[in-house]
SENUMI-209566 format. One record per atom (N, C-alpha, C): residue in one letter; x, y, z. Coordinates in steps of 0.1 Angstrom, whole numbers, padded with zeros to 4 digits, always signed. Layout:
aXYZ ...
# end
This chain:
x+0193-0207+0156 x+0182-0203+0147 x+0173-0215+0144 x+0180-0227+0142 x+0172-0238+0139 x+0162-0242+0150 x+0165-0238+0162 x+0156-0242+0173 x+0143-0234+0172 x+0143-0223+0165 x+0131-0215+0163 x+0123-0219+0150 x+0128-0229+0143 x+0123-0233+0131 x+0117-0247+0132 x+0105-0250+0128 x+0099-0263+0129 x+0102-0271+0117 x+0113-0279+0118 x+0117-0287+0106 x+0109-0300+0105 x+0108-0305+0093 x+0102-0318+0091 x+0110-0329+0098 x+0123-0328+0097 x+0132-0338+0104 x+0145-0331+0107 x+0154-0337+0113 x+0166-0330+0118 x+0177-0330+0107 x+0184-0341+0105 x+0195-0341+0096 x+0191-0339+0081 x+0179-0343+0078 x+0174-0342+0064 x+0165-0330+0062 x+0167-0320+0070 x+0158-0308+0070 x+0158-0301+0056 x+0170-0301+0050 x+0171-0294+0037 x+0168-0303+0025 x+0165-0316+0028 x+0164-0326+0017 x+0149-0327+0013 x+0145-0321+0003 x+0131-0323-0002 x+0132-0329-0016 x+0121-0330-0023 x+0121-0335-0037 x+0129-0325-0045 x+0135-0329-0057 x+0141-0319-0066 x+0131-0308-0070 x+0136-0296-0071 x+0128-0285-0074 x+0120-0287-0087 x+0125-0294-0096 x+0118-0297-0109 x+0105-0304-0107 x+0104-0312-0096 x+0092-0320-0093 x+0081-0311-0089 x+0084-0300-0082 x+0073-0290-0078 x+0069-0282-0091 x+0079-0279-0099 x+0076-0272-0112 x+0066-0279-0121 x+0066-0292-0120 x+0058-0301-0128 x+0043-0299-0125 x+0040-0293-0113 x+0026-0291-0109 x+0020-0278-0115 x+0029-0270-0122 x+0024-0258-0128 x+0018-0262-0142 x+0006-0259-0144 x-0001-0262-0157 x+0006-0255-0169 x+0008-0262-0180 x+0014-0256-0192 x+0003-0250-0200 x+0004-0237-0203 x-0006-0230-0210 x-0005-0231-0225 x+0005-0238-0230 x+0008-0239-0245 x+0000-0250-0251 x-0003-0249-0264 x-0009-0259-0272 x+0000-0271-0272 x-0005-0283-0271 x+0004-0295-0271 x+0013-0297-0283 x+0008-0293-0295 x+0016-0295-0307 x+0027-0284-0308 x+0026-0274-0300 x+0036-0263-0301 x+0048-0265-0291 x+0047-0275-0283 x+0057-0277-0272 x+0070-0283-0278 x+0080-0275-0276 x+0094-0280-0279 x+0102-0282-0267 x+0099-0274-0257 x+0107-0274-0244 x+0097-0277-0233 x+0102-0285-0223 x+0094-0289-0212 x+0093-0277-0202 x+0080-0274-0198 x+0078-0262-0190 x+0086-0263-0176 x+0085-0274-0170 x+0092-0275-0157 x+0107-0273-0158 x+0113-0278-0169 x+0127-0276-0171 x+0130-0262-0174 x+0122-0255-0181 x+0124-0241-0184 x+0124-0233-0171 x+0114-0235-0162 x+0114-0228-0150 x+0125-0231-0141 x+0129-0244-0140 x+0141-0248-0132 x+0154-0241-0137 x+0155-0241-0150 x+0167-0234-0156 x+0168-0219-0152 x+0156-0213-0152 x+0156-0199-0148 x+0160-0197-0133 x+0155-0205-0124 x+0158-0204-0110 x+0173-0207-0108 x+0179-0217-0115 x+0193-0220-0114 x+0201-0208-0119 x+0197-0201-0129 x+0205-0190-0135 x+0204-0178-0125 x+0193-0176-0119 x+0192-0165-0109 x+0200-0168-0096 x+0200-0181-0092 x+0209-0185-0081 x+0224-0182-0084 x+0227-0183-0097 x+0241-0181-0101 x+0245-0167-0103 x+0235-0158-0101 x+0238-0144-0101 x+0234-0136-0113 x+0226-0142-0122 x+0222-0135-0134 x+0208-0130-0132 x+0206-0118-0136 x+0194-0110-0132 x+0185-0106-0144 x+0188-0110-0156 x+0179-0107-0168 x+0177-0120-0175 x+0166-0120-0183 x+0163-0132-0191 x+0174-0135-0201 x+0179-0125-0207 x+0190-0127-0217 x+0202-0133-0211 x+0206-0128-0200 x+0218-0134-0193 x+0215-0147-0187 x+0203-0150-0183 x+0199-0163-0178 x+0200-0173-0189 x+0195-0170-0201 x+0195-0179-0212 x+0210-0182-0216 x+0218-0172-0217 x+0232-0173-0221 x+0239-0182-0211 x+0237-0180-0198 x+0243-0189-0188 x+0239-0203-0189 x+0226-0206-0192 x+0221-0219-0193 x+0227-0226-0205 x+0229-0219-0216 x+0236-0225-0228 x+0250-0228-0225 x+0257-0220-0217 x+0271-0223-0213 x+0272-0235-0204 x+0262-0236-0195 x+0262-0247-0185 x+0253-0258-0188 x+0250-0261-0201 x+0240-0271-0205 x+0244-0285-0200 x+0257-0288-0200 x+0262-0301-0196 x+0259-0303-0181 x+0261-0293-0173 x+0258-0293-0159 x+0243-0295-0157 x+0235-0287-0164 x+0220-0288-0163 x+0214-0301-0167 x+0221-0308-0176 x+0216-0321-0181 x+0218-0332-0171 x+0225-0329-0161 x+0227-0339-0150 x+0214-0341-0142 x+0206-0331-0142 x+0193-0331-0135 x+0181-0330-0144 x+0183-0327-0157 x+0172-0325-0166 x+0175-0331-0180 x+0165-0334-0188 x+0168-0340-0201 x+0172-0329-0211 x+0165-0318-0212 x+0168-0307-0221 x+0171-0312-0235 x+0162-0321-0240 x+0164-0328-0253 x+0165-0319-0265 x+0158-0307-0264 x+0159-0297-0275 x+0167-0285-0271 x+0176-0287-0261 x+0185-0276-0257 x+0178-0265-0248 x+0184-0254-0248 x+0179-0243-0240 x+0170-0234-0248 x+0158-0230-0244 x+0149-0222-0252 x+0155-0208-0254 x+0149-0201-0264 x+0154-0187-0266 x+0148-0178-0256 x+0153-0165-0256 x+0148-0155-0247 x+0134-0152-0250 x+0130-0151-0263 x+0116-0149-0266 x+0107-0160-0261 x+0111-0172-0262 x+0103-0183-0257 x+0101-0183-0242 x+0112-0180-0235 x+0112-0178-0220 x+0102-0167-0217 x+0103-0156-0223 x+0094-0144-0220 x+0079-0148-0222 x+0076-0154-0234 x+0062-0158-0237 x+0057-0167-0226 x+0065-0177-0223 x+0062-0187-0213 x+0058-0180-0199 x+0067-0171-0195 x+0064-0165-0182 x+0052-0156-0182 x+0049-0150-0194 x+0037-0141-0195 x+0024-0149-0195 x+0025-0162-0198 x+0012-0169-0200 x+0009-0179-0188 x+0019-0182-0180 x+0017-0191-0169 x+0006-0185-0159 x-0002-0193-0154 x-0012-0189-0144 x-0005-0185-0131 x-0006-0173-0127 x+0001-0168-0116 x-0003-0174-0103 x-0016-0177-0101 x-0021-0183-0089 x-0016-0197-0087 x-0016-0205-0098 x-0012-0218-0097 x+0003-0219-0095 x+0011-0210-0101 x+0025-0209-0099 x+0028-0206-0084 x+0020-0198-0078 x+0022-0195-0064 x+0019-0207-0055 x+0009-0215-0060 x+0006-0228-0052 x+0018-0237-0053 x+0024-0238-0064 x+0036-0246-0065 x+0047-0242-0055 x+0049-0229-0055 x+0058-0223-0045 x+0055-0226-0031 x+0042-0225-0028 x+0037-0228-0014 x+0039-0243-0011 x+0037-0252-0020 x+0039-0266-0018 x+0054-0269-0015 x+0063-0262-0023 x+0077-0264-0021 x+0081-0259-0007 x+0077-0247-0003 x+0080-0242+0010 x+0074-0250+0021 x+0062-0256+0019 x+0056-0264+0029 x+0064-0276+0033 x+0073-0281+0024 x+0081-0292+0027 x+0094-0288+0034 x+0096-0275+0035 x+0109-0271+0042 x+0106-0266+0056 x+0095-0258+0058 x+0092-0253+0071 x+0077-0253+0073 x+0074-0252+0086 x+0060-0250+0090 x+0058-0236+0095 x+0047-0230+0091 x+0044-0216+0094 x+0037-0215+0108 x+0031-0226+0112 x+0024-0227+0125 x+0033-0223+0137 x+0029-0213+0145 x+0037-0210+0157 x+0049-0201+0154 x+0050-0195+0143 x+0062-0187+0139 x+0058-0172+0139 x+0068-0163+0138 x+0066-0149+0136 x+0066-0146+0121 x+0055-0142+0116 x+0054-0140+0101 x+0052-0125+0099 x+0061-0119+0091 x+0061-0105+0088 x+0055-0103+0073 x+0046-0094+0072 x+0040-0091+0059 x+0042-0077+0055 x+0046-0075+0042 x+0048-0061+0037 x+0048-0061+0022 x+0045-0050+0016 x+0045-0049+0001 x+0057-0042-0004 x+0061-0045-0016 x+0072-0039-0023 x+0069-0035-0037 x+0073-0024-0042 x+0071-0019-0055 x+0081-0024-0065 x+0077-0026-0077 x+0087-0029-0088 x+0087-0017-0097 x+0096-0008-0094 x+0095+0006-0099 x+0097+0007-0114 x+0107-0001-0119 x+0110+0000-0134 x+0098-0004-0142 x+0089-0013-0137 x+0078-0018-0145 x+0066-0008-0145 x+0067+0003-0137 x+0056+0012-0136 x+0053+0020-0149 x+0064+0023-0156 x+0062+0031-0169 x+0055+0022-0180 x+0056+0009-0178 x+0051+0000-0189 x+0037-0005-0186 x+0032-0003-0173 x+0019-0008-0169 x+0009+0002-0173 x-0003-0002-0178 x-0014+0007-0182 x-0018+0016-0170 x-0019+0029-0173 x-0022+0038-0162 x-0011+0043-0154 x+0001+0038-0157 x+0013+0043-0150 x+0015+0039-0135 x+0006+0030-0130 x+0006+0027-0116 x+0018+0017-0114 x+0025+0019-0103 x+0036+0010-0100 x+0031-0003-0095 x+0034-0014-0102 x+0030-0027-0096 x+0037-0031-0083 x+0030-0038-0075 x+0036-0041-0062 x+0034-0056-0059 x+0043-0062-0051 x+0042-0076-0047 x+0041-0076-0032 x+0031-0083-0027 x+0029-0085-0012 x+0036-0098-0008 x+0045-0097+0001 x+0052-0109+0005 x+0051-0112+0020 x+0052-0125+0024 x+0052-0129+0038 x+0065-0137+0040 x+0072-0134+0051 x+0084-0141+0054 x+0084-0146+0068 x+0092-0157+0071 x+0094-0161+0084 x+0105-0152+0090 x+0101-0144+0100 x+0111-0134+0105 x+0123-0140+0111 x+0123-0152+0116 x+0134-0159+0123 x+0145-0162+0113 x+0141-0166+0101 x+0151-0171+0091 x+0152-0163+0078 x+0142-0154+0076 x+0141-0146+0064 x+0136-0154+0052 x+0131-0166+0053 x+0126-0174+0042 x+0113-0168+0038 x+0111-0167+0025 x+0098-0162+0020 x+0088-0174+0020 x+0076-0171+0025 x+0066-0181+0026 x+0056-0180+0015 x+0052-0168+0011 x+0042-0166+0000 x+0043-0152-0005 x+0038-0151-0017 x+0036-0137-0023 x+0023-0136-0031 x+0018-0124-0032 x+0007-0121-0040 x+0009-0108-0048 x+0006-0107-0061 x+0007-0094-0068 x-0004-0085-0064 x-0001-0072-0063 x-0012-0062-0061 x-0009-0051-0071 x-0020-0044-0076 x-0018-0034-0086 x-0016-0020-0081 x-0020-0017-0069 x-0018-0004-0063 x-0019-0005-0048 x-0014+0006-0041 x-0013+0005-0026 x-0027+0003-0020 x-0037+0008-0025 x-0050+0006-0019 x-0055-0009-0019 x-0050-0016-0029 x-0054-0030-0030 x-0047-0039-0020 x-0037-0033-0013 x-0029-0041-0003 x-0039-0045+0008 x-0048-0037+0012 x-0057-0040+0023 x-0066-0052+0019 x-0070-0054+0006 x-0078-0065+0002 x-0070-0078+0000 x-0057-0076-0003 x-0049-0087-0007 x-0043-0094+0006 x-0042-0087+0017 x-0036-0093+0029 x-0044-0105+0034 x-0058-0104+0034 x-0066-0115+0038 x-0064-0127+0029 x-0062-0125+0016 x-0060-0136+0006 x-0046-0142+0009 x-0036-0134+0012 x-0023-0139+0015 x-0023-0148+0028 x-0031-0143+0038 x-0031-0151+0051 x-0038-0165+0049 x-0046-0166+0038 x-0053-0179+0036 x-0043-0189+0030 x-0031-0185+0026 x-0022-0194+0019 x-0014-0203+0028 x-0014-0200+0041 x-0006-0208+0051 x-0013-0208+0064 x-0008-0218+0073 x-0014-0220+0086 x-0008-0210+0096 x-0017-0202+0102 x-0012-0192+0111 x-0015-0195+0126 x-0020-0207+0129 x-0023-0210+0142 x-0011-0209+0151 x-0013-0201+0162 x-0002-0199+0172 x+0009-0190+0167 x+0008-0184+0155 x+0018-0175+0149 x+0015-0161+0154 x+0025-0153+0153 x+0024-0138+0155 x+0025-0131+0142 x+0015-0125+0138 x+0015-0118+0125 x+0018-0103+0127 x+0028-0098+0120 x+0031-0083+0121 x+0029-0077+0107 x+0022-0066+0106 x+0020-0058+0094 x+0022-0043+0098 x+0026-0035+0088 x+0027-0021+0090 x+0013-0015+0091 x+0012-0002+0093 x-0001+0004+0097 x-0012+0002+0087 x-0009-0001+0074 x-0019-0003+0064 x-0027-0016+0067 x-0022-0025+0074 x-0029-0037+0078 x-0037-0036+0091 x-0037-0024+0097 x-0045-0023+0109 x-0059-0020+0105 x-0066-0031+0101 x-0080-0030+0097 x-0088-0041+0105 x-0100-0037+0108 x-0108-0046+0117 x-0110-0060+0111 x-0113-0061+0098 x-0115-0074+0091 x-0103-0082+0091 x-0091-0076+0090 x-0078-0084+0090 x-0076-0089+0104 x-0078-0081+0115 x-0077-0085+0128 x-0086-0097+0131 x-0099-0096+0127 x-0108-0107+0130 x-0104-0120+0123 x-0099-0118+0111 x-0095-0130+0104 x-0084-0138+0111 x-0074-0130+0116 x-0063-0136+0123 x-0067-0142+0136 x-0076-0135+0143 x-0082-0140+0156 x-0089-0153+0154 x-0098-0153+0144 x-0106-0165+0141 x-0098-0177+0136 x-0087-0174+0130 x-0078-0185+0125 x-0069-0190+0135 x-0070-0185+0147 x-0061-0190+0158 x-0047-0184+0159 x-0046-0172+0152 x-0033-0166+0152 x-0033-0154+0161 x-0021-0148+0163 x-0019-0135+0171 x-0014-0125+0162 x-0016-0112+0166 x-0010-0101+0158 x-0005-0090+0167 x+0005-0083+0161 x+0009-0070+0167 x+0010-0061+0155 x+0001-0051+0155 x-0001-0041+0144 x+0003-0027+0149 x+0007-0019+0139 x+0010-0005+0141 x-0002+0004+0140 x-0003+0014+0148 x-0013+0024+0147 x-0007+0037+0144 x-0009+0043+0132 x-0003+0055+0128 x-0014+0065+0124 x-0011+0075+0117 x-0021+0086+0114 x-0032+0082+0104 x-0031+0070+0099 x-0042+0065+0090 x-0054+0061+0099 x-0051+0059+0112 x-0062+0057+0122 x-0061+0069+0132 x-0065+0081+0128 x-0062+0093+0135 x-0068+0093+0149 x-0080+0088+0151 x-0086+0088+0164 x-0078+0079+0174 x-0076+0067+0170 x-0069+0057+0179 x-0054+0062+0181 x-0048+0067+0171 x-0034+0072+0172 x-0033+0083+0182 x-0042+0092+0182 x-0043+0104+0191 x-0045+0099+0205 x-0055+0089+0207 x-0058+0084+0220 x-0046+0077+0226 x-0039+0069+0218 x-0027+0062+0224 x-0016+0071+0228 x-0013+0081+0219 x-0003+0091+0223 x-0006+0099+0235 x-0018+0103+0236 x-0022+0111+0248 x-0022+0103+0261 x-0027+0091+0260 x-0027+0082+0272 x-0013+0079+0277 x-0004+0075+0268 x+0010+0072+0272 x+0018+0084+0276 x+0016+0095+0270 x+0023+0107+0274 x+0019+0111+0288 x+0006+0110+0291 x+0001+0113+0304 x+0006+0103+0314 x+0006+0090+0310 x+0011+0079+0319 x+0026+0081+0322 x+0033+0086+0312 x+0048+0089+0315 x+0050+0100+0325 x+0042+0110+0324 x+0043+0121+0334 x+0039+0116+0348 x+0028+0108+0348 x+0025+0102+0361 x+0036+0093+0367 x+0042+0086+0358 x+0053+0077+0362 x+0064+0085+0368 x+0068+0096+0362 x+0079+0105+0367 x+0075+0111+0380 x+0062+0115+0382 x+0058+0121+0394 x+0058+0111+0406 x+0054+0099+0403 x+0054+0088+0413 x+0068+0085+0417 x+0078+0087+0408 x+0092+0084+0412 x+0098+0095+0421 x+0094+0108+0418 x+0100+0119+0424 x+0093+0125+0436 x+0080+0122+0437 x+0072+0128+0448 x+0068+0117+0458 x+0073+0117+0470 x+0070+0106+0480 x+0055+0106+0482 x+0049+0094+0482 x+0035+0092+0485 x+0026+0097+0475 x+0031+0100+0463 x+0022+0104+0452 x+0013+0093+0448 x+0000+0096+0446 x-0010+0086+0442 x-0015+0090+0428 x-0012+0081+0419 x-0015+0084+0405 x-0030+0082+0402 x-0035+0089+0392 x-0049+0087+0388 x-0051+0074+0382 x-0040+0067+0377 x-0041+0054+0371 x-0039+0043+0381 x-0038+0046+0394 x-0036+0036+0404 x-0021+0031+0404 x-0019+0019+0407 x-0006+0013+0407 x+0000+0012+0393 x+0009+0021+0389 x+0014+0021+0376 x+0022+0009+0372 x+0028+0002+0382 x+0036-0010+0379 x+0027-0021+0375 x+0014-0021+0379 x+0004-0031+0375 x-0002-0028+0362 x-0002-0015+0358 x-0009-0011+0346 x+0001-0010+0334 x+0013-0006+0336 x+0023-0003+0326 x+0035-0012+0327 x+0041-0014+0315 x+0054-0021+0314 x+0063-0012+0304 x+0075-0010+0307 x+0083-0001+0299 x+0097-0006+0297 x+0103-0003+0286 x+0117-0006+0284 x+0124+0005+0275 x+0136+0008+0278 x+0144+0017+0270 x+0157+0011+0265 x+0161+0014+0253 x+0173+0008+0248 x+0181+0019+0240 x+0194+0018+0239 x+0202+0027+0232 x+0211+0018+0222 x+0212+0023+0210 x+0220+0015+0200 x+0227+0025+0191 x+0240+0022+0189 x+0248+0029+0179 x+0247+0022+0166 x+0241+0028+0156 x+0238+0022+0143 x+0244+0030+0132 x+0255+0025+0126 x+0262+0032+0116 x+0266+0046+0120 x+0261+0056+0114 x+0265+0070+0117 x+0254+0077+0126 x+0247+0070+0134 x+0237+0076+0142 x+0235+0068+0155 x+0229+0075+0165 x+0225+0068+0177 x+0209+0067+0176 x+0205+0055+0181 x+0190+0053+0181 x+0186+0050+0196 x+0177+0058+0201 x+0171+0056+0214 x+0157+0052+0212 x+0154+0040+0218 x+0141+0034+0217 x+0134+0033+0230 x+0121+0036+0231 x+0114+0035+0243 x+0100+0028+0239 x+0097+0018+0247 x+0084+0011+0244 x+0077+0010+0258 x+0065+0014+0258 x+0056+0014+0269 x+0043+0006+0265 x+0039-0004+0273 x+0027-0011+0270 x+0018-0011+0282 x+0005-0012+0280 x-0005-0013+0290 x-0014-0025+0287 x-0018-0032+0298 x-0028-0043+0296 x-0042-0039+0299 x-0043-0026+0303 x-0056-0020+0305 x-0060-0013+0292 x-0068-0019+0284 x-0072-0014+0271 x-0084-0005+0271 x-0090-0002+0282 x-0102+0005+0283 x-0100+0020+0278 x-0088+0025+0277 x-0085+0038+0273 x-0087+0040+0258 x-0088+0029+0251 x-0089+0030+0236 x-0104+0028+0233 x-0110+0038+0227 x-0124+0038+0225 x-0129+0026+0215 x-0121+0022+0206 x-0125+0012+0196 x-0126-0002+0202 x-0119-0003+0214 x-0119-0017+0220 x-0133-0021+0224 x-0142-0012+0228 x-0155-0016+0233 x-0163-0023+0222 x-0163-0017+0210 x-0172-0023+0199 x-0165-0030+0188 x-0154-0023+0182 x-0148-0028+0170 x-0136-0038+0173 x-0129-0035+0184 x-0117-0043+0187 x-0117-0050+0201 x-0127-0058+0204 x-0129-0063+0217 x-0118-0074+0220 x-0111-0078+0210 x-0100-0089+0212 x-0087-0083+0216 x-0085-0069+0216 x-0072-0063+0219 x-0069-0065+0234 x-0057-0070+0237 x-0053-0073+0251 x-0041-0065+0255 x-0034-0059+0245 x-0022-0051+0248 x-0023-0038+0239 x-0021-0027+0245 x-0019-0015+0237 x-0005-0009+0241 x+0001-0001+0232 x+0014+0004+0236 x+0018+0016+0227 x+0029+0021+0230 x+0035+0033+0222 x+0050+0031+0221 x+0055+0031+0209 x+0069+0030+0206 x+0075+0043+0201 x+0085+0048+0207 x+0092+0060+0204 x+0106+0057+0200 x+0110+0061+0188 x+0124+0059+0183 x+0130+0073+0180 x+0140+0076+0187 x+0147+0089+0184 x+0160+0086+0177 x+0162+0092+0165 x+0174+0089+0157 x+0182+0102+0157 x+0194+0101+0162 x+0203+0113+0162 x+0216+0110+0154 x+0218+0118+0144 x+0230+0117+0136 x+0242+0120+0144 x+0253+0113+0142 x+0265+0115+0150 x+0271+0128+0147 x+0275+0135+0158 x+0281+0149+0156 x+0295+0148+0162 x+0305+0154+0155 x+0319+0155+0160 x+0323+0169+0160 x+0333+0172+0169 x+0339+0185+0170 x+0350+0186+0161 x+0358+0198+0161 x+0369+0200+0152 x+0380+0190+0154 x+0381+0184+0166 x+0391+0174+0169 x+0387+0160+0166 x+0375+0158+0161 x+0370+0145+0158 x+0364+0138+0170 x+0362+0145+0181 x+0356+0139+0193 x+0341+0138+0191 x+0335+0128+0196 x+0320+0126+0195 x+0313+0135+0205 x+0305+0144+0200 x+0298+0154+0209 x+0283+0153+0207 x+0278+0141+0203 x+0264+0139+0200 x+0256+0140+0213 x+0246+0148+0214 x+0238+0150+0226 x+0230+0138+0230 x+0226+0137+0242 x+0217+0127+0247 x+0203+0130+0241 x+0194+0120+0243 x+0180+0121+0237 x+0173+0133+0242 x+0173+0136+0255 x+0165+0147+0260 x+0170+0160+0255 x+0183+0162+0255 x+0189+0174+0251 x+0187+0176+0236 x+0187+0165+0228 x+0184+0166+0214 x+0170+0171+0211 x+0161+0166+0219 x+0147+0170+0217 x+0145+0185+0219 x+0153+0191+0229 x+0151+0205+0232 x+0158+0214+0222 x+0170+0210+0218 x+0179+0219+0210 x+0183+0214+0196 x+0182+0201+0194 x+0186+0196+0181 x+0201+0196+0180 x+0207+0195+0168 x+0221+0196+0166 x+0223+0204+0153 x+0236+0206+0150 x+0239+0213+0137 x+0235+0205+0125 x+0235+0191+0126 x+0231+0183+0115 x+0216+0181+0115 x+0209+0183+0126 x+0195+0182+0127 x+0189+0193+0136 x+0189+0205+0130 x+0186+0217+0138 x+0172+0217+0145 x+0162+0211+0139 x+0149+0211+0145 x+0143+0197+0143 x+0144+0189+0154 x+0138+0175+0153 x+0124+0175+0149 x+0121+0166+0139 x+0107+0164+0135 x+0101+0152+0142 x+0088+0153+0146 x+0082+0143+0153 x+0069+0138+0145 x+0067+0125+0144 x+0056+0120+0137 x+0056+0105+0137 x+0047+0099+0129 x+0046+0084+0128 x+0054+0078+0117 x+0061+0087+0109 x+0068+0082+0097 x+0083+0079+0101 x+0089+0069+0094 x+0103+0066+0097 x+0112+0077+0092 x+0107+0086+0084 x+0115+0098+0080 x+0117+0108+0091 x+0109+0107+0101 x+0110+0117+0112 x+0121+0114+0121 x+0127+0124+0127 x+0138+0122+0136 x+0133+0115+0149 x+0121+0118+0153 x+0115+0112+0164 x+0102+0105+0159 x+0102+0092+0158 x+0091+0084+0153 x+0083+0079+0165 x+0070+0082+0165 x+0061+0078+0176 x+0050+0069+0169 x+0049+0057+0173 x+0040+0047+0167 x+0032+0040+0178 x+0019+0039+0176 x+0011+0031+0185 x+0011+0017+0181 x+0009+0008+0191 x+0008-0007+0187 x-0004-0013+0195 x-0010-0023+0188 x-0021-0031+0195 x-0018-0045+0192 x-0022-0054+0201 x-0020-0068+0200 x-0031-0076+0206 x-0034-0088+0201 x-0045-0096+0207 x-0040-0106+0217 x-0028-0104+0222 x-0023-0112+0233 x-0015-0103+0243 x-0014-0108+0255 x-0007-0100+0265 x+0008-0101+0262 x+0014-0089+0260 x+0028-0089+0257 x+0035-0079+0266 x+0048-0082+0270 x+0056-0073+0277 x+0062-0063+0268 x+0067-0052+0274 x+0073-0041+0265 x+0085-0047+0258 x+0093-0055+0264 x+0104-0061+0257 x+0100-0070+0246 x+0090-0078+0247 x+0085-0087+0237 x+0079-0079+0225 x+0072-0068+0229 x+0066-0060+0218 x+0076-0053+0210 x+0086-0047+0217 x+0097-0040+0210 x+0105-0049+0201 x+0108-0061+0206 x+0115-0071+0198 x+0107-0075+0186 x+0095-0078+0188 x+0086-0082+0177 x+0085-0071+0166 x+0084-0059+0170 x+0084-0048+0161 x+0097-0046+0153 x+0108-0048+0160 x+0121-0047+0154 x+0123-0059+0144 x+0119-0071+0148 x+0121-0083+0139 x+0112-0082+0127 x+0101-0074+0128 x+0092-0072+0116 x+0100-0067+0104 x+0109-0057+0107 x+0116-0050+0096 x+0127-0059+0090 x+0129-0071+0094 x+0137-0080+0087 x+0133-0083+0073 x+0120-0080+0070 x+0114-0082+0057 x+0120-0071+0048 x+0124-0059+0053 x+0130-0049+0046 x+0145-0052+0044 x+0152-0055+0055 x+0166-0057+0054 x+0170-0070+0047 x+0163-0081+0050 x+0167-0094+0045 x+0161-0096+0031 x+0149-0092+0028 x+0143-0095+0016 x+0143-0083+0006 x+0136-0072+0009 x+0135-0062-0001 x+0148-0056-0005 x+0157-0054+0004 x+0170-0048+0000 x+0178-0058-0008 x+0177-0071-0005 x+0184-0081-0013 x+0178-0082-0027 x+0165-0082-0028 x+0159-0082-0042 x+0163-0071-0050 x+0164-0059-0045 x+0168-0047-0053 x+0183-0047-0055 x+0191-0050-0045 x+0206-0048-0046 x+0212-0060-0053 x+0208-0072-0050 x+0214-0084-0056 x+0207-0089-0069 x+0193-0089-0068 x+0186-0094-0080 x+0181-0083-0089 x+0184-0071-0086 x+0181-0059-0095 x+0166-0059-0098 x+0157-0062-0089 x+0143-0063-0091 x+0137-0049-0095 x+0142-0039-0088 x+0137-0025-0091 x+0140-0020-0105 x+0150-0027-0112 x+0154-0023-0125 x+0148-0031-0136 x+0140-0041-0132 x+0134-0050-0142 x+0122-0043-0149 x+0123-0042-0162 x+0112-0035-0169 x+0101-0044-0174 x+0102-0057-0170 x+0092-0067-0175 x+0078-0063-0172 x+0069-0065-0181 x+0055-0061-0180 x+0046-0073-0178 x+0043-0081-0188 x+0034-0092-0186 x+0039-0103-0177 x+0052-0104-0176 x+0058-0115-0169 x+0063-0111-0155 x+0060-0098-0151 x+0066-0092-0139 x+0064-0100-0126 x+0051-0105-0125 x+0047-0112-0113 x+0054-0126-0112 x+0054-0133-0123 x+0060-0147-0123 x+0075-0145-0122 x+0081-0135-0128 x+0095-0133-0126 x+0099-0130-0111 x+0090-0122-0105 x+0092-0120-0090 x+0092-0133-0082 x+0084-0142-0086 x+0083-0155-0079 x+0096-0163-0082 x+0101-0162-0094 x+0113-0169-0098 x+0125-0164-0089 x+0125-0151-0087 x+0135-0145-0078 x+0133-0150-0063 x+0120-0152-0059 x+0118-0157-0046 x+0123-0172-0044 x+0121-0180-0055 x+0127-0193-0055 x+0142-0193-0052 x+0149-0184-0061 x+0163-0183-0060 x+0167-0177-0046 x+0160-0167-0041 x+0164-0161-0029 x+0163-0172-0017 x+0152-0180-0017 x+0151-0190-0007 x+0162-0200-0007 x+0165-0204-0019 x+0176-0214-0021 x+0189-0209-0015 x+0192-0196-0018 x+0204-0190-0013 x+0204-0189+0002 x+0192-0185+0008 x+0190-0184+0022 x+0193-0198+0029 x+0187-0208+0023 x+0188-0222+0029 x+0202-0227+0028 x+0209-0224+0017 x+0223-0228+0015 x+0232-0221+0025 x+0229-0208+0027 x+0237-0200+0037 x+0235-0206+0051 x+0223-0209+0055 x+0220-0214+0068 x+0226-0228+0070 x+0226-0236+0059 x+0231-0250+0060 x+0247-0249+0062 x+0253-0240+0055 x+0268-0238+0056 x+0271-0234+0070 x+0263-0224+0076 x+0265-0220+0089 x+0264-0231+0099 x+0254-0239+0098 x+0252-0250+0107 x+0263-0261+0106 x+0267-0263+0094 x+0278-0272+0092 x+0291-0268+0098 x+0293-0255+0098 x+0305-0249+0104 x+0305-0250+0119 x+0292-0249+0124 x+0290-0251+0139 x+0289-0265+0144 x+0289-0274+0134 x+0289-0289+0137 x+0275-0293+0142 x+0264-0286+0138 x+0251-0290+0142 x+0244-0299+0132 x+0249-0300+0120 x+0243-0309+0110 x+0254-0319+0106 
# end
């Protein structure tokens, strides 16, 4: 894993300045005469408490009071640990953008984003929705390094429609030269593609029903290409309308047993992009188009406990008693998910499928951990919700780095 990570140095890769030094760059919004506790120390205490497994301000403060002797080894804390009310007011008043800059500076000392696979996706903080004016669920847009799961940056967004305008702002926070950027279908926008292209980056984006024209064109082209491929295999001397299919198409199929289901995946790509109408005027930089099909079949057993799950083709025709009528569409909720893909670099089917699969590490490694371990979805915080989300990201990254370091130590690589 470290070979895919551009470290500042080898044995000292994890050694940066103490976290409190980065917290000192966050401007203190309080009046000087009202200061009783140091802002950097307060923020560092919160991160330490979250790393220790405490997920509410009250429990964080209680833990800090119990561990004050330990905390004083790295901080002065001359007036002790602040109260819960003081912590809450402080988090509500800190400038969110400048706090994000401190986070970016800290991460910049640990890894370089240039030349990496960066996955971007939004996540809702559901419990805060009832407290926000208008009842809209607040969301956080995050970017992670797909190889390691480390969070690179975050930006708060107020509703799903704003995600389109926030993605360009997020991309400006780090160096994407030589990187591959993956975003779900909401990021398949011409201005986002142009920004990535002009910044020297690459992208692989999904095309779903929010781009109805392009989605239909991709599905129809690859369905017809598949039929031509089968004819060429079975009919001697058959000449396809697409010419030499081996020169136009690349395909890969995989089968995976995942928990209580089987997953059949097929990825077909073409480097001839002329079949997509938007390429001529809006997307001239597209070099690869493709279609990903994922068929998910719940495991079926007979009365003796034997596995009688049908193969993909049989399932499409008949279904099973657990899935009587397979549903097909571009959503992950469908039994058969069909998604178009576009990229501004030439990619093989294997690389495109792997890149798409690696993108969802942001769900498995980050979003699931934030909800399950840090209880983010249960946090009712209103004014401090975005800064608290960043505190969790600090703690999450520290735990990821510690886990990686322990793994490398066990393998004798550090």
